[in-house]
PDB file of N, CA, C and O in Angstrom:
ATOM      1  N   MET A   1      95.706 107.146 115.899  1.00  0.00           N
ATOM      2  CA  MET A   1      95.825 106.156 116.983  1.00  0.00           C
ATOM      3  C   MET A   1      96.849 106.802 118.062  1.00  0.00           C
ATOM      4  O   MET A   1      97.917 107.309 117.716  1.00  0.00           O
ATOM      5  N   THR A   2      96.424 106.732 119.356  1.00  0.00           N
ATOM      6  CA  THR A   2      97.210 107.315 120.342  1.00  0.00           C
ATOM      7  C   THR A   2      98.262 106.314 120.841  1.00  0.00           C
ATOM      8  O   THR A   2      98.022 105.130 121.077  1.00  0.00           O
ATOM      9  N   ILE A   3      99.453 106.916 120.977  1.00  0.00           N
ATOM     10  CA  ILE A   3     100.695 106.196 121.392  1.00  0.00           C
ATOM     11  C   ILE A   3     100.530 105.907 122.917  1.00  0.00           C
ATOM     12  O   ILE A   3     100.341 106.853 123.681  1.00  0.00           O
ATOM     13  N   VAL A   4     100.598 104.600 123.388  1.00  0.00           N
ATOM     14  CA  VAL A   4     100.392 104.299 124.723  1.00  0.00           C
ATOM     15  C   VAL A   4     101.641 104.097 125.659  1.00  0.00           C
ATOM     16  O   VAL A   4     101.571 104.168 126.886  1.00  0.00           O
ATOM     17  N   VAL A   5     102.777 103.840 124.962  1.00  0.00           N
ATOM     18  CA  VAL A   5     104.051 103.650 125.726  1.00  0.00           C
ATOM     19  C   VAL A   5     105.183 104.379 124.953  1.00  0.00           C
ATOM     20  O   VAL A   5     105.106 104.725 123.775  1.00  0.00           O
ATOM     21  N   GLY A   6     106.244 104.566 125.775  1.00  0.00           N
ATOM     22  CA  GLY A   6     107.428 105.175 125.103  1.00  0.00           C
ATOM     23  C   GLY A   6     107.487 106.750 125.244  1.00  0.00           C
ATOM     24  O   GLY A   6     106.647 107.386 125.881  1.00  0.00           O
ATOM     25  N   PRO A   7     108.460 107.260 124.649  1.00  0.00           N
ATOM     26  CA  PRO A   7     108.673 108.731 124.777  1.00  0.00           C
ATOM     27  C   PRO A   7     107.602 109.636 124.198  1.00  0.00           C
ATOM     28  O   PRO A   7     107.486 110.814 124.536  1.00  0.00           O
ATOM     29  N   ASN A   8     106.813 109.019 123.295  1.00  0.00           N
ATOM     30  CA  ASN A   8     105.745 109.863 122.662  1.00  0.00           C
ATOM     31  C   ASN A   8     104.356 109.460 123.226  1.00  0.00           C
ATOM     32  O   ASN A   8     103.360 109.733 122.557  1.00  0.00           O
ATOM     33  N   THR A   9     104.233 108.838 124.396  1.00  0.00           N
ATOM     34  CA  THR A   9     102.925 108.606 125.024  1.00  0.00           C
ATOM     35  C   THR A   9     102.056 109.767 124.986  1.00  0.00           C
ATOM     36  O   THR A   9     102.437 110.884 125.337  1.00  0.00           O
ATOM     37  N   GLY A  10     100.836 109.495 124.540  1.00  0.00           N
ATOM     38  CA  GLY A  10      99.798 110.454 124.457  1.00  0.00           C
ATOM     39  C   GLY A  10      99.630 111.165 123.096  1.00  0.00           C
ATOM     40  O   GLY A  10      98.569 111.676 122.737  1.00  0.00           O
ATOM     41  N   ASN A  11     100.752 111.153 122.379  1.00  0.00           N
ATOM     42  CA  ASN A  11     100.756 111.767 121.010  1.00  0.00           C
ATOM     43  C   ASN A  11     100.004 110.785 120.056  1.00  0.00           C
ATOM     44  O   ASN A  11      99.827 109.605 120.359  1.00  0.00           O
ATOM     45  N   CYS A  12      99.619 111.278 119.016  1.00  0.00           N
ATOM     46  CA  CYS A  12      98.935 110.458 117.954  1.00  0.00           C
ATOM     47  C   CYS A  12     100.015 110.109 116.833  1.00  0.00           C
ATOM     48  O   CYS A  12     100.807 110.951 116.409  1.00  0.00           O
ATOM     49  N   SER A  13      99.977 108.971 116.456  1.00  0.00           N
ATOM     50  CA  SER A  13     100.899 108.462 115.354  1.00  0.00           C
ATOM     51  C   SER A  13     100.345 108.856 114.077  1.00  0.00           C
ATOM     52  O   SER A  13      99.136 108.817 113.851  1.00  0.00           O
ATOM     53  N   THR A  14     101.249 109.250 113.204  1.00  0.00           N
ATOM     54  CA  THR A  14     100.919 109.557 111.709  1.00  0.00           C
ATOM     55  C   THR A  14     101.458 108.448 110.902  1.00  0.00           C
ATOM     56  O   THR A  14     101.532 108.585 109.681  1.00  0.00           O
ATOM     57  N   ALA A  15     101.847 107.344 111.487  1.00  0.00           N
ATOM     58  CA  ALA A  15     102.477 106.234 110.741  1.00  0.00           C
ATOM     59  C   ALA A  15     101.537 105.782 109.721  1.00  0.00           C
ATOM     60  O   ALA A  15     100.341 105.687 109.996  1.00  0.00           O
ATOM     61  N   ALA A  16     102.012 105.481 108.504  1.00  0.00           N
ATOM     62  CA  ALA A  16     101.072 105.047 107.376  1.00  0.00           C
ATOM     63  C   ALA A  16     101.854 104.139 106.416  1.00  0.00           C
ATOM     64  O   ALA A  16     103.085 104.165 106.392  1.00  0.00           O
ATOM     65  N   GLY A  17     101.157 103.367 105.656  1.00  0.00           N
ATOM     66  CA  GLY A  17     101.746 102.574 104.547  1.00  0.00           C
ATOM     67  C   GLY A  17     102.377 101.306 105.059  1.00  0.00           C
ATOM     68  O   GLY A  17     102.309 100.972 106.242  1.00  0.00           O
ATOM     69  N   ARG A  18     103.006 100.598 104.109  1.00  0.00           N
ATOM     70  CA  ARG A  18     103.636  99.371 104.347  1.00  0.00           C
ATOM     71  C   ARG A  18     104.600  99.244 105.462  1.00  0.00           C
ATOM     72  O   ARG A  18     104.714  98.240 106.165  1.00  0.00           O
ATOM     73  N   TYR A  19     105.380 100.486 105.588  1.00  0.00           N
ATOM     74  CA  TYR A  19     106.475 100.525 106.525  1.00  0.00           C
ATOM     75  C   TYR A  19     106.210 101.395 107.743  1.00  0.00           C
ATOM     76  O   TYR A  19     107.106 101.667 108.543  1.00  0.00           O
ATOM     77  N   GLN A  20     105.024 101.803 107.858  1.00  0.00           N
ATOM     78  CA  GLN A  20     104.563 102.640 109.024  1.00  0.00           C
ATOM     79  C   GLN A  20     105.461 103.842 109.271  1.00  0.00           C
ATOM     80  O   GLN A  20     105.825 104.116 110.415  1.00  0.00           O
ATOM     81  N   ILE A  21     105.821 104.556 108.227  1.00  0.00           N
ATOM     82  CA  ILE A  21     106.673 105.713 108.300  1.00  0.00           C
ATOM     83  C   ILE A  21     105.840 106.881 108.736  1.00  0.00           C
ATOM     84  O   ILE A  21     104.736 107.056 108.221  1.00  0.00           O
ATOM     85  N   ILE A  22     106.303 107.687 109.652  1.00  0.00           N
ATOM     86  CA  ILE A  22     105.525 108.895 110.082  1.00  0.00           C
ATOM     87  C   ILE A  22     105.677 109.959 109.133  1.00  0.00           C
ATOM     88  O   ILE A  22     106.670 110.013 108.408  1.00  0.00           O
ATOM     89  N   ASN A  23     104.695 110.865 109.088  1.00  0.00           N
ATOM     90  CA  ASN A  23     104.698 111.960 108.099  1.00  0.00           C
ATOM     91  C   ASN A  23     105.876 112.880 107.970  1.00  0.00           C
ATOM     92  O   ASN A  23     106.175 113.378 106.884  1.00  0.00           O
ATOM     93  N   THR A  24     106.609 113.127 109.176  1.00  0.00           N
ATOM     94  CA  THR A  24     107.727 113.942 109.091  1.00  0.00           C
ATOM     95  C   THR A  24     108.889 113.232 108.391  1.00  0.00           C
ATOM     96  O   THR A  24     109.616 113.856 107.618  1.00  0.00           O
ATOM     97  N   THR A  25     109.059 112.007 108.640  1.00  0.00           N
ATOM     98  CA  THR A  25     110.066 111.176 108.021  1.00  0.00           C
ATOM     99  C   THR A  25     109.788 111.039 106.532  1.00  0.00           C
ATOM    100  O   THR A  25     110.677 111.151 105.689  1.00  0.00           O
ATOM    101  N   SER A  26     108.556 110.798 106.257  1.00  0.00           N
ATOM    102  CA  SER A  26     108.183 110.626 104.802  1.00  0.00           C
ATOM    103  C   SER A  26     108.400 112.039 104.002  1.00  0.00           C
ATOM    104  O   SER A  26     108.853 112.048 102.857  1.00  0.00           O
ATOM    105  N   ALA A  27     108.056 113.165 104.665  1.00  0.00           N
ATOM    106  CA  ALA A  27     108.320 114.418 103.947  1.00  0.00           C
ATOM    107  C   ALA A  27     109.887 114.622 103.763  1.00  0.00           C
ATOM    108  O   ALA A  27     110.327 115.291 102.828  1.00  0.00           O
ATOM    109  N   GLU A  28     110.639 114.057 104.629  1.00  0.00           N
ATOM    110  CA  GLU A  28     112.124 114.167 104.445  1.00  0.00           C
ATOM    111  C   GLU A  28     112.715 113.309 103.396  1.00  0.00           C
ATOM    112  O   GLU A  28     113.575 113.723 102.619  1.00  0.00           O
ATOM    113  N   ILE A  29     112.240 112.101 103.386  1.00  0.00           N
ATOM    114  CA  ILE A  29     112.870 111.050 102.471  1.00  0.00           C
ATOM    115  C   ILE A  29     112.289 111.113 101.100  1.00  0.00           C
ATOM    116  O   ILE A  29     113.045 111.020 100.133  1.00  0.00           O
ATOM    117  N   ALA A  30     111.001 111.263 100.940  1.00  0.00           N
ATOM    118  CA  ALA A  30     110.360 111.308  99.667  1.00  0.00           C
ATOM    119  C   ALA A  30     111.019 112.142  98.571  1.00  0.00           C
ATOM    120  O   ALA A  30     111.200 111.658  97.454  1.00  0.00           O
ATOM    121  N   PRO A  31     111.374 113.366  98.870  1.00  0.00           N
ATOM    122  CA  PRO A  31     112.077 114.188  97.868  1.00  0.00           C
ATOM    123  C   PRO A  31     113.387 113.692  97.368  1.00  0.00           C
ATOM    124  O   PRO A  31     113.788 113.901  96.223  1.00  0.00           O
ATOM    125  N   ARG A  32     114.077 112.982  98.335  1.00  0.00           N
ATOM    126  CA  ARG A  32     115.438 112.416  97.957  1.00  0.00           C
ATOM    127  C   ARG A  32     115.342 111.171  97.159  1.00  0.00           C
ATOM    128  O   ARG A  32     116.117 110.996  96.218  1.00  0.00           O
ATOM    129  N   TYR A  33     114.354 110.213  97.503  1.00  0.00           N
ATOM    130  CA  TYR A  33     114.352 108.846  96.980  1.00  0.00           C
ATOM    131  C   TYR A  33     113.274 108.464  96.102  1.00  0.00           C
ATOM    132  O   TYR A  33     113.334 107.409  95.471  1.00  0.00           O
ATOM    133  N   HIS A  34     112.213 109.314  96.011  1.00  0.00           N
ATOM    134  CA  HIS A  34     111.051 108.962  95.160  1.00  0.00           C
ATOM    135  C   HIS A  34     111.476 109.019  93.766  1.00  0.00           C
ATOM    136  O   HIS A  34     112.135 109.995  93.409  1.00  0.00           O
ATOM    137  N   PRO A  35     111.155 108.010  92.849  1.00  0.00           N
ATOM    138  CA  PRO A  35     111.694 107.994  91.511  1.00  0.00           C
ATOM    139  C   PRO A  35     110.839 108.837  90.488  1.00  0.00           C
ATOM    140  O   PRO A  35     111.267 109.113  89.367  1.00  0.00           O
ATOM    141  N   ASN A  36     109.641 109.211  90.937  1.00  0.00           N
ATOM    142  CA  ASN A  36     108.712 109.872  89.986  1.00  0.00           C
ATOM    143  C   ASN A  36     107.757 110.911  90.614  1.00  0.00           C
ATOM    144  O   ASN A  36     106.537 110.750  90.637  1.00  0.00           O
ATOM    145  N   PRO A  37     108.411 112.015  91.133  1.00  0.00           N
ATOM    146  CA  PRO A  37     107.521 113.016  91.809  1.00  0.00           C
ATOM    147  C   PRO A  37     106.708 113.666  90.695  1.00  0.00           C
ATOM    148  O   PRO A  37     107.195 113.792  89.571  1.00  0.00           O
ATOM    149  N   SER A  38     105.500 114.072  90.985  1.00  0.00           N
ATOM    150  CA  SER A  38     104.741 114.844  90.037  1.00  0.00           C
ATOM    151  C   SER A  38     104.633 116.349  90.492  1.00  0.00           C
ATOM    152  O   SER A  38     104.437 116.660  91.666  1.00  0.00           O
ATOM    153  N   GLN A  39     104.770 117.202  89.531  1.00  0.00           N
ATOM    154  CA  GLN A  39     104.821 118.677  89.788  1.00  0.00           C
ATOM    155  C   GLN A  39     103.342 119.126  89.781  1.00  0.00           C
ATOM    156  O   GLN A  39     102.608 118.837  88.835  1.00  0.00           O
ATOM    157  N   VAL A  40     102.917 119.830  90.835  1.00  0.00           N
ATOM    158  CA  VAL A  40     101.614 120.443  90.847  1.00  0.00           C
ATOM    159  C   VAL A  40     101.882 121.910  91.254  1.00  0.00           C
ATOM    160  O   VAL A  40     102.173 122.233  92.406  1.00  0.00           O
ATOM    161  N   MET A  41     101.768 122.736  90.266  1.00  0.00           N
ATOM    162  CA  MET A  41     102.064 124.168  90.516  1.00  0.00           C
ATOM    163  C   MET A  41     103.506 124.417  90.986  1.00  0.00           C
ATOM    164  O   MET A  41     104.458 124.220  90.231  1.00  0.00           O
ATOM    165  N   PHE A  42     103.649 124.854  92.250  1.00  0.00           N
ATOM    166  CA  PHE A  42     105.046 125.137  92.738  1.00  0.00           C
ATOM    167  C   PHE A  42     105.594 124.017  93.642  1.00  0.00           C
ATOM    168  O   PHE A  42     106.683 124.190  94.190  1.00  0.00           O
ATOM    169  N   TRP A  43     104.907 122.889  93.828  1.00  0.00           N
ATOM    170  CA  TRP A  43     105.419 121.898  94.707  1.00  0.00           C
ATOM    171  C   TRP A  43     105.340 120.465  94.029  1.00  0.00           C
ATOM    172  O   TRP A  43     104.669 120.259  93.017  1.00  0.00           O
ATOM    173  N   SER A  44     106.021 119.578  94.622  1.00  0.00           N
ATOM    174  CA  SER A  44     105.945 118.237  94.176  1.00  0.00           C
ATOM    175  C   SER A  44     105.102 117.353  95.004  1.00  0.00           C
ATOM    176  O   SER A  44     105.018 117.545  96.217  1.00  0.00           O
ATOM    177  N   SER A  45     104.490 116.419  94.429  1.00  0.00           N
ATOM    178  CA  SER A  45     103.700 115.475  95.203  1.00  0.00           C
ATOM    179  C   SER A  45     104.221 114.049  94.884  1.00  0.00           C
ATOM    180  O   SER A  45     104.687 113.747  93.785  1.00  0.00           O
ATOM    181  N   TYR A  46     104.112 113.241  95.877  1.00  0.00           N
ATOM    182  CA  TYR A  46     104.775 111.900  95.825  1.00  0.00           C
ATOM    183  C   TYR A  46     103.741 110.779  95.882  1.00  0.00           C
ATOM    184  O   TYR A  46     103.054 110.684  96.900  1.00  0.00           O
ATOM    185  N   SER A  47     103.581 109.958  94.917  1.00  0.00           N
ATOM    186  CA  SER A  47     102.630 108.846  95.060  1.00  0.00           C
ATOM    187  C   SER A  47     102.938 107.953  96.148  1.00  0.00           C
ATOM    188  O   SER A  47     104.099 107.618  96.381  1.00  0.00           O
ATOM    189  N   PHE A  48     101.908 107.534  96.858  1.00  0.00           N
ATOM    190  CA  PHE A  48     102.012 106.648  97.983  1.00  0.00           C
ATOM    191  C   PHE A  48     101.669 105.230  97.628  1.00  0.00           C
ATOM    192  O   PHE A  48     101.375 104.429  98.516  1.00  0.00           O
ATOM    193  N   GLN A  49     101.696 104.888  96.348  1.00  0.00           N
ATOM    194  CA  GLN A  49     101.396 103.582  95.846  1.00  0.00           C
ATOM    195  C   GLN A  49     102.392 102.588  96.447  1.00  0.00           C
ATOM    196  O   GLN A  49     103.539 102.992  96.636  1.00  0.00           O
ATOM    197  N   PRO A  50     102.079 101.353  96.761  1.00  0.00           N
ATOM    198  CA  PRO A  50     102.864 100.406  97.397  1.00  0.00           C
ATOM    199  C   PRO A  50     104.296 100.263  96.674  1.00  0.00           C
ATOM    200  O   PRO A  50     105.317 100.222  97.361  1.00  0.00           O
ATOM    201  N   GLU A  51     104.341 100.192  95.321  1.00  0.00           N
ATOM    202  CA  GLU A  51     105.623 100.099  94.633  1.00  0.00           C
ATOM    203  C   GLU A  51     106.535 101.250  94.908  1.00  0.00           C
ATOM    204  O   GLU A  51     107.754 101.096  94.997  1.00  0.00           O
ATOM    205  N   TYR A  52     105.920 102.439  95.046  1.00  0.00           N
ATOM    206  CA  TYR A  52     106.764 103.567  95.362  1.00  0.00           C
ATOM    207  C   TYR A  52     107.229 103.580  96.756  1.00  0.00           C
ATOM    208  O   TYR A  52     108.359 103.990  97.018  1.00  0.00           O
ATOM    209  N   GLN A  53     106.425 103.155  97.670  1.00  0.00           N
ATOM    210  CA  GLN A  53     106.841 103.000  99.134  1.00  0.00           C
ATOM    211  C   GLN A  53     108.072 102.057  99.112  1.00  0.00           C
ATOM    212  O   GLN A  53     109.092 102.383  99.717  1.00  0.00           O
ATOM    213  N   ASP A  54     107.995 100.952  98.457  1.00  0.00           N
ATOM    214  CA  ASP A  54     109.100  99.947  98.371  1.00  0.00           C
ATOM    215  C   ASP A  54     110.366 100.619  97.874  1.00  0.00           C
ATOM    216  O   ASP A  54     111.423 100.445  98.480  1.00  0.00           O
ATOM    217  N   ILE A  55     110.296 101.377  96.798  1.00  0.00           N
ATOM    218  CA  ILE A  55     111.490 101.962  96.181  1.00  0.00           C
ATOM    219  C   ILE A  55     112.054 103.009  97.116  1.00  0.00           C
ATOM    220  O   ILE A  55     113.266 103.011  97.335  1.00  0.00           O
ATOM    221  N   VAL A  56     111.243 103.912  97.690  1.00  0.00           N
ATOM    222  CA  VAL A  56     111.674 104.877  98.589  1.00  0.00           C
ATOM    223  C   VAL A  56     112.422 104.223  99.809  1.00  0.00           C
ATOM    224  O   VAL A  56     113.537 104.641 100.124  1.00  0.00           O
ATOM    225  N   VAL A  57     111.859 103.275 100.446  1.00  0.00           N
ATOM    226  CA  VAL A  57     112.478 102.616 101.669  1.00  0.00           C
ATOM    227  C   VAL A  57     113.725 101.873 101.256  1.00  0.00           C
ATOM    228  O   VAL A  57     114.712 101.888 101.992  1.00  0.00           O
ATOM    229  N   TYR A  58     113.721 101.211 100.082  1.00  0.00           N
ATOM    230  CA  TYR A  58     114.837 100.474  99.656  1.00  0.00           C
ATOM    231  C   TYR A  58     116.069 101.529  99.463  1.00  0.00           C
ATOM    232  O   TYR A  58     117.159 101.363 100.009  1.00  0.00           O
ATOM    233  N   ARG A  59     115.789 102.519  98.705  1.00  0.00           N
ATOM    234  CA  ARG A  59     116.842 103.519  98.539  1.00  0.00           C
ATOM    235  C   ARG A  59     117.368 104.260  99.801  1.00  0.00           C
ATOM    236  O   ARG A  59     118.545 104.571  99.983  1.00  0.00           O
ATOM    237  N   TRP A  60     116.334 104.496 100.643  1.00  0.00           N
ATOM    238  CA  TRP A  60     116.741 105.114 102.057  1.00  0.00           C
ATOM    239  C   TRP A  60     117.652 104.213 102.794  1.00  0.00           C
ATOM    240  O   TRP A  60     118.702 104.637 103.276  1.00  0.00           O
ATOM    241  N   LEU A  61     117.287 103.010 102.893  1.00  0.00           N
ATOM    242  CA  LEU A  61     118.137 101.960 103.631  1.00  0.00           C
ATOM    243  C   LEU A  61     119.466 101.655 102.999  1.00  0.00           C
ATOM    244  O   LEU A  61     120.407 101.232 103.671  1.00  0.00           O
ATOM    245  N   ASN A  62     119.540 101.875 101.670  1.00  0.00           N
ATOM    246  CA  ASN A  62     120.764 101.669 101.022  1.00  0.00           C
ATOM    247  C   ASN A  62     121.619 102.857 100.871  1.00  0.00           C
ATOM    248  O   ASN A  62     122.590 102.827 100.114  1.00  0.00           O
ATOM    249  N   ASP A  63     121.296 103.937 101.575  1.00  0.00           N
ATOM    250  CA  ASP A  63     122.087 105.246 101.492  1.00  0.00           C
ATOM    251  C   ASP A  63     123.066 105.146 102.712  1.00  0.00           C
ATOM    252  O   ASP A  63     122.630 105.343 103.846  1.00  0.00           O
ATOM    253  N   PRO A  64     124.356 104.849 102.498  1.00  0.00           N
ATOM    254  CA  PRO A  64     125.308 104.793 103.621  1.00  0.00           C
ATOM    255  C   PRO A  64     125.502 106.161 104.185  1.00  0.00           C
ATOM    256  O   PRO A  64     125.928 106.257 105.336  1.00  0.00           O
ATOM    257  N   LYS A  65     125.215 107.290 103.443  1.00  0.00           N
ATOM    258  CA  LYS A  65     125.504 108.632 104.029  1.00  0.00           C
ATOM    259  C   LYS A  65     124.448 108.836 105.148  1.00  0.00           C
ATOM    260  O   LYS A  65     124.758 109.538 106.110  1.00  0.00           O
ATOM    261  N   VAL A  66     123.278 108.291 105.085  1.00  0.00           N
ATOM    262  CA  VAL A  66     122.278 108.477 106.057  1.00  0.00           C
ATOM    263  C   VAL A  66     122.584 107.661 107.296  1.00  0.00           C
ATOM    264  O   VAL A  66     122.431 108.193 108.395  1.00  0.00           O
ATOM    265  N   TRP A  67     122.988 106.458 107.207  1.00  0.00           N
ATOM    266  CA  TRP A  67     123.174 105.481 108.244  1.00  0.00           C
ATOM    267  C   TRP A  67     124.645 105.360 108.751  1.00  0.00           C
ATOM    268  O   TRP A  67     124.915 104.887 109.855  1.00  0.00           O
ATOM    269  N   GLY A  68     125.544 105.806 107.899  1.00  0.00           N
ATOM    270  CA  GLY A  68     127.033 105.719 108.362  1.00  0.00           C
ATOM    271  C   GLY A  68     127.521 104.305 108.211  1.00  0.00           C
ATOM    272  O   GLY A  68     128.539 103.943 108.802  1.00  0.00           O
ATOM    273  N   THR A  69     126.843 103.506 107.453  1.00  0.00           N
ATOM    274  CA  THR A  69     127.239 102.065 107.328  1.00  0.00           C
ATOM    275  C   THR A  69     126.482 101.495 106.139  1.00  0.00           C
ATOM    276  O   THR A  69     125.576 102.123 105.591  1.00  0.00           O
ATOM    277  N   ASP A  70     126.901 100.224 105.736  1.00  0.00           N
ATOM    278  CA  ASP A  70     126.232  99.498 104.674  1.00  0.00           C
ATOM    279  C   ASP A  70     125.264  98.542 105.368  1.00  0.00           C
ATOM    280  O   ASP A  70     125.672  97.461 105.794  1.00  0.00           O
ATOM    281  N   ILE A  71     124.037  98.905 105.486  1.00  0.00           N
ATOM    282  CA  ILE A  71     123.003  98.029 106.236  1.00  0.00           C
ATOM    283  C   ILE A  71     122.958  96.672 105.575  1.00  0.00           C
ATOM    284  O   ILE A  71     123.011  95.685 106.309  1.00  0.00           O
ATOM    285  N   SER A  72     122.869  96.523 104.319  1.00  0.00           N
ATOM    286  CA  SER A  72     122.807  95.185 103.630  1.00  0.00           C
ATOM    287  C   SER A  72     123.918  94.310 104.010  1.00  0.00           C
ATOM    288  O   SER A  72     123.743  93.112 104.235  1.00  0.00           O
ATOM    289  N   LYS A  73     125.184  94.952 104.095  1.00  0.00           N
ATOM    290  CA  LYS A  73     126.342  94.197 104.541  1.00  0.00           C
ATOM    291  C   LYS A  73     126.174  93.708 106.012  1.00  0.00           C
ATOM    292  O   LYS A  73     126.523  92.577 106.351  1.00  0.00           O
ATOM    293  N   LEU A  74     125.653  94.563 106.822  1.00  0.00           N
ATOM    294  CA  LEU A  74     125.443  94.157 108.212  1.00  0.00           C
ATOM    295  C   LEU A  74     124.464  93.092 108.380  1.00  0.00           C
ATOM    296  O   LEU A  74     124.586  92.271 109.289  1.00  0.00           O
ATOM    297  N   LEU A  75     123.443  93.062 107.504  1.00  0.00           N
ATOM    298  CA  LEU A  75     122.475  92.008 107.594  1.00  0.00           C
ATOM    299  C   LEU A  75     122.898  90.674 107.058  1.00  0.00           C
ATOM    300  O   LEU A  75     122.352  89.630 107.414  1.00  0.00           O
ATOM    301  N   ARG A  76     123.873  90.730 106.200  1.00  0.00           N
ATOM    302  CA  ARG A  76     124.407  89.426 105.706  1.00  0.00           C
ATOM    303  C   ARG A  76     125.296  88.863 106.835  1.00  0.00           C
ATOM    304  O   ARG A  76     125.868  87.783 106.691  1.00  0.00           O
TER     305      ARG A  76
END
C-alpha cells in the first residue's frame, strides 16, 4: 500500500500483523523479545502467529531501556 501523507509519502508500507509493525522494526525487536525462535541452518526465524505478536509487543513496550520510561506507569 502506498503511503499518501507524511514524511514517507510515495513509499510503500511494509506494516503487517495486529500492530502494523513495519519490517525493519520487526527485524529489530523479534530477536530481543520473541519467546520461541526456531533455528533454520544459520539463522533464526520468528513465528508471526498472533500470540507471538502479542508477546513481542508487550515485552517491547515494557522495556524501559528502549523507551526511557515506564509506559504502563504513564498510562495509569
